PDBQT receptor file of N, H, CA, C and O in Angstrom, charges set to zero:
ATOM      1  N   UNK A   1     107.992  95.329 106.166  1.00  0.00    +0.000 N 
ATOM      2  CA  UNK A   1     107.465  94.453 105.366  1.00  0.00    +0.000 C 
ATOM      3  C   UNK A   1     106.981  94.921 104.351  1.00  0.00    +0.000 C 
ATOM      4  O   UNK A   1     106.451  96.017 104.535  1.00  0.00    +0.000 OA
ATOM      5  N   UNK A   2     106.930  94.423 103.032  1.00  0.00    +0.000 N 
ATOM      6  H   UNK A   2     107.360  93.533 102.883  1.00  0.00    +0.000 HD
ATOM      7  CA  UNK A   2     107.041  95.529 101.490  1.00  0.00    +0.000 C 
ATOM      8  C   UNK A   2     105.564  94.965 101.054  1.00  0.00    +0.000 C 
ATOM      9  O   UNK A   2     105.459  93.749 100.891  1.00  0.00    +0.000 OA
ATOM     10  N   UNK A   3     104.813  95.515 100.926  1.00  0.00    +0.000 N 
ATOM     11  H   UNK A   3     104.898  96.503 101.058  1.00  0.00    +0.000 HD
ATOM     12  CA  UNK A   3     103.098  95.218 100.981  1.00  0.00    +0.000 C 
ATOM     13  C   UNK A   3     103.207  95.359  99.135  1.00  0.00    +0.000 C 
ATOM     14  O   UNK A   3     103.296  96.545  98.819  1.00  0.00    +0.000 OA
ATOM     15  N   UNK A   4     103.216  94.333  97.826  1.00  0.00    +0.000 N 
ATOM     16  H   UNK A   4     103.144  93.369  98.082  1.00  0.00    +0.000 HD
ATOM     17  CA  UNK A   4     102.715  94.967  96.734  1.00  0.00    +0.000 C 
ATOM     18  C   UNK A   4     101.534  95.338  96.455  1.00  0.00    +0.000 C 
ATOM     19  O   UNK A   4     101.526  96.114  95.500  1.00  0.00    +0.000 OA
ATOM     20  N   UNK A   5     100.454  95.099  96.913  1.00  0.00    +0.000 N 
ATOM     21  H   UNK A   5     100.461  94.469  97.689  1.00  0.00    +0.000 HD
ATOM     22  CA  UNK A   5      99.075  95.802  96.835  1.00  0.00    +0.000 C 
ATOM     23  C   UNK A   5      98.386  94.990  97.653  1.00  0.00    +0.000 C 
ATOM     24  O   UNK A   5      98.573  93.961  98.302  1.00  0.00    +0.000 OA
ATOM     25  N   UNK A   6      96.846  96.387  97.243  1.00  0.00    +0.000 N 
ATOM     26  H   UNK A   6      96.694  97.223  96.715  1.00  0.00    +0.000 HD
ATOM     27  CA  UNK A   6      96.016  95.485  98.696  1.00  0.00    +0.000 C 
ATOM     28  C   UNK A   6      94.973  94.410  98.065  1.00  0.00    +0.000 C 
ATOM     29  O   UNK A   6      94.081  94.096  98.853  1.00  0.00    +0.000 OA
ATOM     30  N   UNK A   7      94.912  93.704  96.616  1.00  0.00    +0.000 N 
ATOM     31  H   UNK A   7      95.637  93.959  95.976  1.00  0.00    +0.000 HD
ATOM     32  CA  UNK A   7      94.699  92.489  96.065  1.00  0.00    +0.000 C 
ATOM     33  C   UNK A   7      95.186  91.469  96.584  1.00  0.00    +0.000 C 
ATOM     34  O   UNK A   7      94.432  90.497  96.534  1.00  0.00    +0.000 OA
ATOM     35  N   UNK A   8      96.281  91.281  97.129  1.00  0.00    +0.000 N 
ATOM     36  H   UNK A   8      96.894  92.071  97.169  1.00  0.00    +0.000 HD
ATOM     37  CA  UNK A   8      97.284  90.617  97.333  1.00  0.00    +0.000 C 
ATOM     38  C   UNK A   8      97.995  90.025  98.635  1.00  0.00    +0.000 C 
ATOM     39  O   UNK A   8      97.034  90.216  99.380  1.00  0.00    +0.000 OA
ATOM     40  N   UNK A   9      98.875  89.497  99.402  1.00  0.00    +0.000 N 
ATOM     41  H   UNK A   9      99.656  89.341  98.796  1.00  0.00    +0.000 HD
ATOM     42  CA  UNK A   9      99.372  89.586 100.320  1.00  0.00    +0.000 C 
ATOM     43  C   UNK A   9     100.943  89.481  99.856  1.00  0.00    +0.000 C 
ATOM     44  O   UNK A   9     101.924  89.831 100.513  1.00  0.00    +0.000 OA
ATOM     45  N   UNK A  10     100.925  89.121  99.040  1.00  0.00    +0.000 N 
ATOM     46  H   UNK A  10     100.129  88.836  98.507  1.00  0.00    +0.000 HD
ATOM     47  CA  UNK A  10     102.747  88.867  97.846  1.00  0.00    +0.000 C 
ATOM     48  C   UNK A  10     103.977  89.820  98.533  1.00  0.00    +0.000 C 
ATOM     49  O   UNK A  10     103.808  91.016  98.292  1.00  0.00    +0.000 OA
ATOM     50  N   UNK A  11     104.753  89.621  99.057  1.00  0.00    +0.000 N 
ATOM     51  H   UNK A  11     104.890  88.650  99.252  1.00  0.00    +0.000 HD
ATOM     52  CA  UNK A  11     105.510  90.593  99.271  1.00  0.00    +0.000 C 
ATOM     53  C   UNK A  11     106.275  91.236  97.516  1.00  0.00    +0.000 C 
ATOM     54  O   UNK A  11     106.854  90.652  96.600  1.00  0.00    +0.000 OA
ATOM     55  N   UNK A  12     105.914  92.530  97.730  1.00  0.00    +0.000 N 
ATOM     56  H   UNK A  12     105.444  93.005  98.474  1.00  0.00    +0.000 HD
ATOM     57  CA  UNK A  12     106.585  93.501  96.331  1.00  0.00    +0.000 C 
ATOM     58  C   UNK A  12     107.901  92.857  96.130  1.00  0.00    +0.000 C 
ATOM     59  O   UNK A  12     108.153  92.626  94.948  1.00  0.00    +0.000 OA
ATOM     60  N   UNK A  13     108.812  92.507  96.994  1.00  0.00    +0.000 N 
ATOM     61  H   UNK A  13     108.608  92.695  97.955  1.00  0.00    +0.000 HD
ATOM     62  CA  UNK A  13     110.184  92.280  96.702  1.00  0.00    +0.000 C 
ATOM     63  C   UNK A  13     110.690  91.207  96.834  1.00  0.00    +0.000 C 
ATOM     64  O   UNK A  13     111.679  90.998  97.537  1.00  0.00    +0.000 OA
ATOM     65  N   UNK A  14     109.791  89.959  95.853  1.00  0.00    +0.000 N 
ATOM     66  H   UNK A  14     108.988  90.129  95.282  1.00  0.00    +0.000 HD
ATOM     67  CA  UNK A  14     109.966  89.256  94.721  1.00  0.00    +0.000 C 
ATOM     68  C   UNK A  14     109.953  89.230  93.404  1.00  0.00    +0.000 C 
ATOM     69  O   UNK A  14     110.086  88.365  92.539  1.00  0.00    +0.000 OA
ATOM     70  N   UNK A  15     109.649  91.044  93.461  1.00  0.00    +0.000 N 
ATOM     71  H   UNK A  15     109.540  91.747  94.164  1.00  0.00    +0.000 HD
ATOM     72  CA  UNK A  15     109.571  91.123  92.371  1.00  0.00    +0.000 C 
ATOM     73  C   UNK A  15     108.513  90.941  91.167  1.00  0.00    +0.000 C 
ATOM     74  O   UNK A  15     107.417  90.444  91.431  1.00  0.00    +0.000 OA
ATOM     75  N   UNK A  16     108.864  91.388  89.672  1.00  0.00    +0.000 N 
ATOM     76  H   UNK A  16     109.754  91.791  89.458  1.00  0.00    +0.000 HD
ATOM     77  CA  UNK A  16     107.122  91.751  89.073  1.00  0.00    +0.000 C 
ATOM     78  C   UNK A  16     106.998  90.131  88.391  1.00  0.00    +0.000 C 
ATOM     79  O   UNK A  16     105.908  89.574  88.521  1.00  0.00    +0.000 OA
ATOM     80  N   UNK A  17     108.131  89.383  87.662  1.00  0.00    +0.000 N 
ATOM     81  H   UNK A  17     109.016  89.836  87.556  1.00  0.00    +0.000 HD
ATOM     82  CA  UNK A  17     107.896  88.368  87.054  1.00  0.00    +0.000 C 
ATOM     83  C   UNK A  17     107.241  87.074  88.287  1.00  0.00    +0.000 C 
ATOM     84  O   UNK A  17     106.169  86.475  88.373  1.00  0.00    +0.000 OA
ATOM     85  N   UNK A  18     108.013  87.071  88.779  1.00  0.00    +0.000 N 
ATOM     86  H   UNK A  18     108.883  87.558  88.709  1.00  0.00    +0.000 HD
ATOM     87  CA  UNK A  18     107.547  86.139  90.312  1.00  0.00    +0.000 C 
ATOM     88  C   UNK A  18     105.570  86.586  90.648  1.00  0.00    +0.000 C 
ATOM     89  O   UNK A  18     104.555  85.928  90.419  1.00  0.00    +0.000 OA
ATOM     90  N   UNK A  19     105.699  87.468  91.038  1.00  0.00    +0.000 N 
ATOM     91  H   UNK A  19     106.524  88.003  91.224  1.00  0.00    +0.000 HD
ATOM     92  CA  UNK A  19     104.310  88.294  91.016  1.00  0.00    +0.000 C 
ATOM     93  C   UNK A  19     102.865  87.934  89.844  1.00  0.00    +0.000 C 
ATOM     94  O   UNK A  19     101.672  87.645  89.935  1.00  0.00    +0.000 OA
ATOM     95  N   UNK A  20     103.935  88.185  88.729  1.00  0.00    +0.000 N 
ATOM     96  H   UNK A  20     104.904  88.420  88.655  1.00  0.00    +0.000 HD
ATOM     97  CA  UNK A  20     103.132  87.755  87.947  1.00  0.00    +0.000 C 
ATOM     98  C   UNK A  20     102.448  86.207  87.699  1.00  0.00    +0.000 C 
ATOM     99  O   UNK A  20     101.372  85.688  87.404  1.00  0.00    +0.000 OA
ATOM    100  N   UNK A  21     103.946  85.830  88.056  1.00  0.00    +0.000 N 
ATOM    101  H   UNK A  21     104.820  86.252  88.296  1.00  0.00    +0.000 HD
ATOM    102  CA  UNK A  21     103.141  84.132  87.497  1.00  0.00    +0.000 C 
ATOM    103  C   UNK A  21     102.635  83.861  88.941  1.00  0.00    +0.000 C 
ATOM    104  O   UNK A  21     101.544  83.320  88.762  1.00  0.00    +0.000 OA
ATOM    105  N   UNK A  22     102.803  83.931  89.961  1.00  0.00    +0.000 N 
ATOM    106  H   UNK A  22     103.689  84.371  90.106  1.00  0.00    +0.000 HD
ATOM    107  CA  UNK A  22     101.771  83.538  91.182  1.00  0.00    +0.000 C 
ATOM    108  C   UNK A  22     100.456  84.076  91.064  1.00  0.00    +0.000 C 
ATOM    109  O   UNK A  22      99.506  83.320  91.267  1.00  0.00    +0.000 OA
ATOM    110  N   UNK A  23     100.211  85.559  90.694  1.00  0.00    +0.000 N 
ATOM    111  H   UNK A  23     100.983  86.173  90.530  1.00  0.00    +0.000 HD
ATOM    112  CA  UNK A  23      98.866  85.883  90.122  1.00  0.00    +0.000 C 
ATOM    113  C   UNK A  23      98.529  84.818  88.840  1.00  0.00    +0.000 C 
ATOM    114  O   UNK A  23      97.384  84.365  88.830  1.00  0.00    +0.000 OA
ATOM    115  N   UNK A  24      99.413  84.408  87.807  1.00  0.00    +0.000 N 
ATOM    116  H   UNK A  24     100.343  84.776  87.815  1.00  0.00    +0.000 HD
ATOM    117  CA  UNK A  24      98.744  83.957  86.756  1.00  0.00    +0.000 C 
ATOM    118  C   UNK A  24      98.171  82.415  87.257  1.00  0.00    +0.000 C 
ATOM    119  O   UNK A  24      97.431  81.825  86.470  1.00  0.00    +0.000 OA
ATOM    120  N   UNK A  25      98.504  81.782  88.529  1.00  0.00    +0.000 N 
ATOM    121  H   UNK A  25      99.105  82.261  89.168  1.00  0.00    +0.000 HD
ATOM    122  CA  UNK A  25      98.131  80.497  88.520  1.00  0.00    +0.000 C 
ATOM    123  C   UNK A  25      97.177  80.410  89.497  1.00  0.00    +0.000 C 
ATOM    124  O   UNK A  25      96.648  79.327  89.746  1.00  0.00    +0.000 OA
ATOM    125  N   UNK A  26      96.741  81.942  90.392  1.00  0.00    +0.000 N 
ATOM    126  H   UNK A  26      97.171  82.822  90.190  1.00  0.00    +0.000 HD
ATOM    127  CA  UNK A  26      95.583  81.931  90.926  1.00  0.00    +0.000 C 
ATOM    128  C   UNK A  26      96.250  82.168  92.534  1.00  0.00    +0.000 C 
ATOM    129  O   UNK A  26      95.681  82.237  93.623  1.00  0.00    +0.000 OA
ATOM    130  N   UNK A  27      97.478  82.243  92.218  1.00  0.00    +0.000 N 
ATOM    131  H   UNK A  27      97.940  82.187  91.333  1.00  0.00    +0.000 HD
ATOM    132  CA  UNK A  27      98.247  81.975  94.119  1.00  0.00    +0.000 C 
ATOM    133  C   UNK A  27      98.111  83.631  93.856  1.00  0.00    +0.000 C 
ATOM    134  O   UNK A  27      98.437  84.378  92.934  1.00  0.00    +0.000 OA
ATOM    135  N   UNK A  28      97.026  83.918  96.006  1.00  0.00    +0.000 N 
ATOM    136  H   UNK A  28      96.761  83.312  96.756  1.00  0.00    +0.000 HD
ATOM    137  CA  UNK A  28      96.992  85.587  95.609  1.00  0.00    +0.000 C 
ATOM    138  C   UNK A  28      97.598  85.682  97.332  1.00  0.00    +0.000 C 
ATOM    139  O   UNK A  28      97.975  86.676  97.953  1.00  0.00    +0.000 OA
ATOM    140  N   UNK A  29      97.522  84.449  97.705  1.00  0.00    +0.000 N 
ATOM    141  H   UNK A  29      97.216  83.642  97.201  1.00  0.00    +0.000 HD
ATOM    142  CA  UNK A  29      98.015  85.014  99.618  1.00  0.00    +0.000 C 
ATOM    143  C   UNK A  29      99.259  83.946 100.291  1.00  0.00    +0.000 C 
ATOM    144  O   UNK A  29      99.239  82.752  99.994  1.00  0.00    +0.000 OA
ATOM    145  N   UNK A  30     100.251  84.472 101.155  1.00  0.00    +0.000 N 
ATOM    146  H   UNK A  30     100.267  85.442 101.397  1.00  0.00    +0.000 HD
ATOM    147  CA  UNK A  30     101.075  84.105 101.659  1.00  0.00    +0.000 C 
ATOM    148  C   UNK A  30     100.294  82.267 101.812  1.00  0.00    +0.000 C 
ATOM    149  O   UNK A  30     100.961  81.269 101.537  1.00  0.00    +0.000 OA
ATOM    150  N   UNK A  31      98.988  82.208 102.238  1.00  0.00    +0.000 N 
ATOM    151  H   UNK A  31      98.446  83.018 102.461  1.00  0.00    +0.000 HD
ATOM    152  CA  UNK A  31      99.040  80.909 102.970  1.00  0.00    +0.000 C 
ATOM    153  C   UNK A  31      99.186  79.967 101.501  1.00  0.00    +0.000 C 
ATOM    154  O   UNK A  31      99.923  78.984 101.424  1.00  0.00    +0.000 OA
ATOM    155  N   UNK A  32      98.604  80.316 100.730  1.00  0.00    +0.000 N 
ATOM    156  H   UNK A  32      98.005  81.114 100.792  1.00  0.00    +0.000 HD
ATOM    157  CA  UNK A  32      98.782  79.648  99.212  1.00  0.00    +0.000 C 
ATOM    158  C   UNK A  32     100.050  79.109  99.255  1.00  0.00    +0.000 C 
ATOM    159  O   UNK A  32     100.323  77.992  98.816  1.00  0.00    +0.000 OA
ATOM    160  N   UNK A  33     100.951  79.978  99.848  1.00  0.00    +0.000 N 
ATOM    161  H   UNK A  33     100.729  80.886 100.205  1.00  0.00    +0.000 HD
ATOM    162  CA  UNK A  33     102.606  79.746  98.873  1.00  0.00    +0.000 C 
ATOM    163  C   UNK A  33     102.789  79.026 100.431  1.00  0.00    +0.000 C 
ATOM    164  O   UNK A  33     103.462  77.997 100.498  1.00  0.00    +0.000 OA
ATOM    165  N   UNK A  34     102.308  79.471 101.403  1.00  0.00    +0.000 N 
ATOM    166  H   UNK A  34     101.762  80.307 101.349  1.00  0.00    +0.000 HD
ATOM    167  CA  UNK A  34     103.003  78.031 102.225  1.00  0.00    +0.000 C 
ATOM    168  C   UNK A  34     102.570  76.535 101.905  1.00  0.00    +0.000 C 
ATOM    169  O   UNK A  34     103.278  75.530 101.957  1.00  0.00    +0.000 OA
ATOM    170  N   UNK A  35     101.006  76.659 101.506  1.00  0.00    +0.000 N 
ATOM    171  H   UNK A  35     100.431  77.475 101.464  1.00  0.00    +0.000 HD
ATOM    172  CA  UNK A  35     100.577  75.000 101.248  1.00  0.00    +0.000 C 
ATOM    173  C   UNK A  35     101.444  74.156  99.894  1.00  0.00    +0.000 C 
ATOM    174  O   UNK A  35     101.187  73.009  99.529  1.00  0.00    +0.000 OA
ATOM    175  N   UNK A  36     102.484  75.038  99.309  1.00  0.00    +0.000 N 
ATOM    176  H   UNK A  36     102.693  75.969  99.605  1.00  0.00    +0.000 HD
ATOM    177  CA  UNK A  36     103.306  74.532  97.749  1.00  0.00    +0.000 C 
ATOM    178  C   UNK A  36     104.510  74.643  98.399  1.00  0.00    +0.000 C 
ATOM    179  O   UNK A  36     104.806  75.489  99.243  1.00  0.00    +0.000 OA
ATOM    180  N   UNK A  37     105.421  73.457  97.826  1.00  0.00    +0.000 N 
ATOM    181  H   UNK A  37     105.181  72.770  97.139  1.00  0.00    +0.000 HD
ATOM    182  CA  UNK A  37     106.674  73.235  98.013  1.00  0.00    +0.000 C 
ATOM    183  C   UNK A  37     107.522  73.908  97.045  1.00  0.00    +0.000 C 
ATOM    184  O   UNK A  37     106.725  74.016  96.113  1.00  0.00    +0.000 OA
ATOM    185  N   UNK A  38     108.673  74.464  96.618  1.00  0.00    +0.000 N 
ATOM    186  H   UNK A  38     109.320  74.376  97.375  1.00  0.00    +0.000 HD
ATOM    187  CA  UNK A  38     109.991  74.655  96.480  1.00  0.00    +0.000 C 
ATOM    188  C   UNK A  38     109.694  74.368  95.272  1.00  0.00    +0.000 C 
ATOM    189  O   UNK A  38     109.349  75.305  94.552  1.00  0.00    +0.000 OA
ATOM    190  N   UNK A  39     109.750  72.767  94.615  1.00  0.00    +0.000 N 
ATOM    191  H   UNK A  39     110.030  72.006  95.201  1.00  0.00    +0.000 HD
ATOM    192  CA  UNK A  39     109.363  72.613  93.735  1.00  0.00    +0.000 C 
ATOM    193  C   UNK A  39     108.531  73.142  93.051  1.00  0.00    +0.000 C 
ATOM    194  O   UNK A  39     108.628  73.748  91.984  1.00  0.00    +0.000 OA
ATOM    195  N   UNK A  40     107.416  72.830  93.887  1.00  0.00    +0.000 N 
ATOM    196  H   UNK A  40     107.337  72.339  94.754  1.00  0.00    +0.000 HD
ATOM    197  CA  UNK A  40     105.708  73.696  93.279  1.00  0.00    +0.000 C 
ATOM    198  C   UNK A  40     106.269  75.108  92.315  1.00  0.00    +0.000 C 
ATOM    199  O   UNK A  40     106.088  75.521  91.169  1.00  0.00    +0.000 OA
ATOM    200  N   UNK A  41     107.016  75.522  93.494  1.00  0.00    +0.000 N 
ATOM    201  H   UNK A  41     107.163  75.186  94.424  1.00  0.00    +0.000 HD
ATOM    202  CA  UNK A  41     106.907  77.241  92.952  1.00  0.00    +0.000 C 
ATOM    203  C   UNK A  41     108.249  77.240  92.189  1.00  0.00    +0.000 C 
ATOM    204  O   UNK A  41     108.279  78.264  91.508  1.00  0.00    +0.000 OA
ATOM    205  N   UNK A  42     108.995  76.753  92.079  1.00  0.00    +0.000 N 
ATOM    206  H   UNK A  42     108.970  75.921  92.633  1.00  0.00    +0.000 HD
ATOM    207  CA  UNK A  42     110.285  76.947  91.220  1.00  0.00    +0.000 C 
ATOM    208  C   UNK A  42     109.523  76.363  89.364  1.00  0.00    +0.000 C 
ATOM    209  O   UNK A  42     110.113  76.601  88.310  1.00  0.00    +0.000 OA
ATOM    210  N   UNK A  43     108.715  75.917  89.421  1.00  0.00    +0.000 N 
ATOM    211  H   UNK A  43     108.236  75.723  90.278  1.00  0.00    +0.000 HD
ATOM    212  CA  UNK A  43     108.024  75.283  88.018  1.00  0.00    +0.000 C 
ATOM    213  C   UNK A  43     107.058  76.640  87.598  1.00  0.00    +0.000 C 
ATOM    214  O   UNK A  43     106.914  77.100  86.466  1.00  0.00    +0.000 OA
ATOM    215  N   UNK A  44     106.760  76.877  88.216  1.00  0.00    +0.000 N 
ATOM    216  H   UNK A  44     106.877  76.503  89.136  1.00  0.00    +0.000 HD
ATOM    217  CA  UNK A  44     105.584  78.719  87.980  1.00  0.00    +0.000 C 
ATOM    218  C   UNK A  44     107.251  79.359  87.155  1.00  0.00    +0.000 C 
ATOM    219  O   UNK A  44     108.381  79.563  87.599  1.00  0.00    +0.000 OA
ATOM    220  N   UNK A  45     106.624  79.492  85.827  1.00  0.00    +0.000 N 
ATOM    221  H   UNK A  45     105.706  79.325  85.467  1.00  0.00    +0.000 HD
ATOM    222  CA  UNK A  45     107.672  80.359  84.837  1.00  0.00    +0.000 C 
ATOM    223  C   UNK A  45     107.841  81.729  85.281  1.00  0.00    +0.000 C 
ATOM    224  O   UNK A  45     106.789  82.367  85.332  1.00  0.00    +0.000 OA
ATOM    225  N   UNK A  46     108.764  82.265  85.573  1.00  0.00    +0.000 N 
ATOM    226  H   UNK A  46     109.618  81.748  85.532  1.00  0.00    +0.000 HD
ATOM    227  CA  UNK A  46     108.934  83.833  86.843  1.00  0.00    +0.000 C 
ATOM    228  C   UNK A  46     109.333  83.690  88.108  1.00  0.00    +0.000 C 
ATOM    229  O   UNK A  46     109.921  84.616  88.667  1.00  0.00    +0.000 OA
ATOM    230  N   UNK A  47     108.973  82.059  88.990  1.00  0.00    +0.000 N 
ATOM    231  H   UNK A  47     108.495  81.307  88.536  1.00  0.00    +0.000 HD
ATOM    232  CA  UNK A  47     109.894  82.278  90.087  1.00  0.00    +0.000 C 
ATOM    233  C   UNK A  47     111.001  81.251  89.690  1.00  0.00    +0.000 C 
ATOM    234  O   UNK A  47     111.275  80.146  89.222  1.00  0.00    +0.000 OA
ATOM    235  N   UNK A  48     111.563  82.779  90.381  1.00  0.00    +0.000 N 
ATOM    236  H   UNK A  48     111.340  83.677  90.762  1.00  0.00    +0.000 HD
ATOM    237  CA  UNK A  48     112.792  81.663  90.493  1.00  0.00    +0.000 C 
ATOM    238  C   UNK A  48     113.738  81.304  92.168  1.00  0.00    +0.000 C 
ATOM    239  O   UNK A  48     113.077  81.797  93.082  1.00  0.00    +0.000 OA
ATOM    240  N   UNK A  49     115.068  80.589  92.718  1.00  0.00    +0.000 N 
ATOM    241  H   UNK A  49     115.605  80.188  91.976  1.00  0.00    +0.000 HD
ATOM    242  CA  UNK A  49     115.335  80.228  93.712  1.00  0.00    +0.000 C 
ATOM    243  C   UNK A  49     115.418  81.408  94.446  1.00  0.00    +0.000 C 
ATOM    244  O   UNK A  49     114.932  81.321  95.574  1.00  0.00    +0.000 OA
ATOM    245  N   UNK A  50     116.106  82.970  93.997  1.00  0.00    +0.000 N 
ATOM    246  H   UNK A  50     116.501  83.040  93.081  1.00  0.00    +0.000 HD
ATOM    247  CA  UNK A  50     115.781  84.140  95.098  1.00  0.00    +0.000 C 
ATOM    248  C   UNK A  50     114.142  84.298  95.394  1.00  0.00    +0.000 C 
ATOM    249  O   UNK A  50     113.840  84.239  96.586  1.00  0.00    +0.000 OA
ATOM    250  N   UNK A  51     113.124  84.478  94.505  1.00  0.00    +0.000 N 
ATOM    251  H   UNK A  51     113.369  84.526  93.537  1.00  0.00    +0.000 HD
ATOM    252  CA  UNK A  51     111.579  84.150  94.733  1.00  0.00    +0.000 C 
ATOM    253  C   UNK A  51     111.597  83.551  95.718  1.00  0.00    +0.000 C 
ATOM    254  O   UNK A  51     110.865  84.167  96.492  1.00  0.00    +0.000 OA
ATOM    255  N   UNK A  52     111.953  82.784  96.147  1.00  0.00    +0.000 N 
ATOM    256  H   UNK A  52     112.547  82.284  95.518  1.00  0.00    +0.000 HD
ATOM    257  CA  UNK A  52     111.311  81.046  96.797  1.00  0.00    +0.000 C 
ATOM    258  C   UNK A  52     111.835  81.670  98.097  1.00  0.00    +0.000 C 
ATOM    259  O   UNK A  52     111.038  81.960  98.989  1.00  0.00    +0.000 OA
ATOM    260  N   UNK A  53     113.033  81.866  98.220  1.00  0.00    +0.000 N 
ATOM    261  H   UNK A  53     113.681  81.631  97.496  1.00  0.00    +0.000 HD
ATOM    262  CA  UNK A  53     114.040  81.939  99.587  1.00  0.00    +0.000 C 
ATOM    263  C   UNK A  53     112.609  83.057 100.549  1.00  0.00    +0.000 C 
ATOM    264  O   UNK A  53     111.811  82.774 101.443  1.00  0.00    +0.000 OA
ATOM    265  N   UNK A  54     112.994  84.791  99.489  1.00  0.00    +0.000 N 
ATOM    266  H   UNK A  54     113.642  85.021  98.763  1.00  0.00    +0.000 HD
ATOM    267  CA  UNK A  54     112.067  85.680  99.903  1.00  0.00    +0.000 C 
ATOM    268  C   UNK A  54     110.712  85.252 100.707  1.00  0.00    +0.000 C 
ATOM    269  O   UNK A  54     110.368  85.407 101.878  1.00  0.00    +0.000 OA
ATOM    270  N   UNK A  55     109.872  84.435  99.176  1.00  0.00    +0.000 N 
ATOM    271  H   UNK A  55     110.152  84.309  98.224  1.00  0.00    +0.000 HD
ATOM    272  CA  UNK A  55     108.731  84.130 100.112  1.00  0.00    +0.000 C 
ATOM    273  C   UNK A  55     109.011  83.215 101.327  1.00  0.00    +0.000 C 
ATOM    274  O   UNK A  55     108.577  83.860 102.281  1.00  0.00    +0.000 OA
ATOM    275  N   UNK A  56     109.438  82.216 101.720  1.00  0.00    +0.000 N 
ATOM    276  H   UNK A  56     109.790  81.692 100.944  1.00  0.00    +0.000 HD
ATOM    277  CA  UNK A  56     109.918  81.476 102.738  1.00  0.00    +0.000 C 
ATOM    278  C   UNK A  56     110.361  82.255 104.092  1.00  0.00    +0.000 C 
ATOM    279  O   UNK A  56     109.952  82.048 105.234  1.00  0.00    +0.000 OA
ATOM    280  N   UNK A  57     111.469  83.368 103.572  1.00  0.00    +0.000 N 
ATOM    281  H   UNK A  57     111.802  83.537 102.644  1.00  0.00    +0.000 HD
ATOM    282  CA  UNK A  57     111.713  84.458 104.707  1.00  0.00    +0.000 C 
ATOM    283  C   UNK A  57     110.794  85.192 105.130  1.00  0.00    +0.000 C 
ATOM    284  O   UNK A  57     110.896  85.585 106.292  1.00  0.00    +0.000 OA
ATOM    285  N   UNK A  58     109.629  85.601 104.332  1.00  0.00    +0.000 N 
ATOM    286  H   UNK A  58     109.547  85.282 103.388  1.00  0.00    +0.000 HD
ATOM    287  CA  UNK A  58     108.389  86.282 104.567  1.00  0.00    +0.000 C 
ATOM    288  C   UNK A  58     107.375  85.631 104.776  1.00  0.00    +0.000 C 
ATOM    289  O   UNK A  58     106.373  86.337 104.892  1.00  0.00    +0.000 OA
ATOM    290  N   UNK A  59     107.127  83.974 104.927  1.00  0.00    +0.000 N 
ATOM    291  H   UNK A  59     107.940  83.400 104.832  1.00  0.00    +0.000 HD
ATOM    292  CA  UNK A  59     106.398  83.643 105.257  1.00  0.00    +0.000 C 
ATOM    293  C   UNK A  59     106.795  82.988 107.095  1.00  0.00    +0.000 C 
ATOM    294  O   UNK A  59     106.002  82.838 108.025  1.00  0.00    +0.000 OA
ATOM    295  N   UNK A  60     107.920  82.793 107.063  1.00  0.00    +0.000 N 
ATOM    296  H   UNK A  60     108.564  82.915 106.307  1.00  0.00    +0.000 HD
ATOM    297  CA  UNK A  60     108.859  82.730 109.337  1.00  0.00    +0.000 C 
ATOM    298  C   UNK A  60     108.204  84.019 109.316  1.00  0.00    +0.000 C 
ATOM    299  O   UNK A  60     107.403  84.077 110.249  1.00  0.00    +0.000 OA
ATOM    300  N   UNK A  61     108.230  85.260 108.504  1.00  0.00    +0.000 N 
ATOM    301  H   UNK A  61     108.881  85.213 107.747  1.00  0.00    +0.000 HD
ATOM    302  CA  UNK A  61     108.684  86.413 109.705  1.00  0.00    +0.000 C 
ATOM    303  C   UNK A  61     106.902  86.685 109.919  1.00  0.00    +0.000 C 
ATOM    304  O   UNK A  61     106.571  87.370 110.887  1.00  0.00    +0.000 OA
ATOM    305  N   UNK A  62     105.913  86.183 109.083  1.00  0.00    +0.000 N 
ATOM    306  H   UNK A  62     106.181  85.626 108.297  1.00  0.00    +0.000 HD
ATOM    307  CA  UNK A  62     104.638  86.725 109.569  1.00  0.00    +0.000 C 
ATOM    308  C   UNK A  62     104.045  85.702 110.668  1.00  0.00    +0.000 C 
ATOM    309  O   UNK A  62     103.133  85.944 111.459  1.00  0.00    +0.000 OA
ATOM    310  N   UNK A  63     104.850  84.380 110.517  1.00  0.00    +0.000 N 
ATOM    311  H   UNK A  63     105.591  84.183 109.874  1.00  0.00    +0.000 HD
ATOM    312  CA  UNK A  63     104.283  83.306 112.082  1.00  0.00    +0.000 C 
ATOM    313  C   UNK A  63     104.923  83.934 113.086  1.00  0.00    +0.000 C 
ATOM    314  O   UNK A  63     104.490  83.849 114.235  1.00  0.00    +0.000 OA
ATOM    315  N   UNK A  64     106.145  84.715 112.755  1.00  0.00    +0.000 N 
ATOM    316  H   UNK A  64     106.497  84.784 111.821  1.00  0.00    +0.000 HD
ATOM    317  CA  UNK A  64     106.366  85.159 114.731  1.00  0.00    +0.000 C 
ATOM    318  C   UNK A  64     105.499  86.420 115.135  1.00  0.00    +0.000 C 
ATOM    319  O   UNK A  64     105.469  86.878 116.277  1.00  0.00    +0.000 OA
ATOM    320  N   UNK A  65     104.898  86.850 114.207  1.00  0.00    +0.000 N 
ATOM    321  H   UNK A  65     104.923  86.477 113.279  1.00  0.00    +0.000 HD
ATOM    322  CA  UNK A  65     104.274  87.847 114.946  1.00  0.00    +0.000 C 
ATOM    323  C   UNK A  65     103.704  87.977 115.790  1.00  0.00    +0.000 C 
ATOM    324  O   UNK A  65     103.331  89.104 116.116  1.00  0.00    +0.000 OA
TER     325      UNK A  65
């Protein structure tokens, strides 16, 4: 797993624009991401379909641990 930094558990693989968009919306954890719909995530400027796919895959991977 590729972590972006110690202040959040968002994967760095989603890219800087998506990470910035999530952090700007005070979304700092995968749990918070899991509580949002794809439509809500895509409404954030900087979060695209690829970032949403990576986030969903990452959440599933973490759940399987």
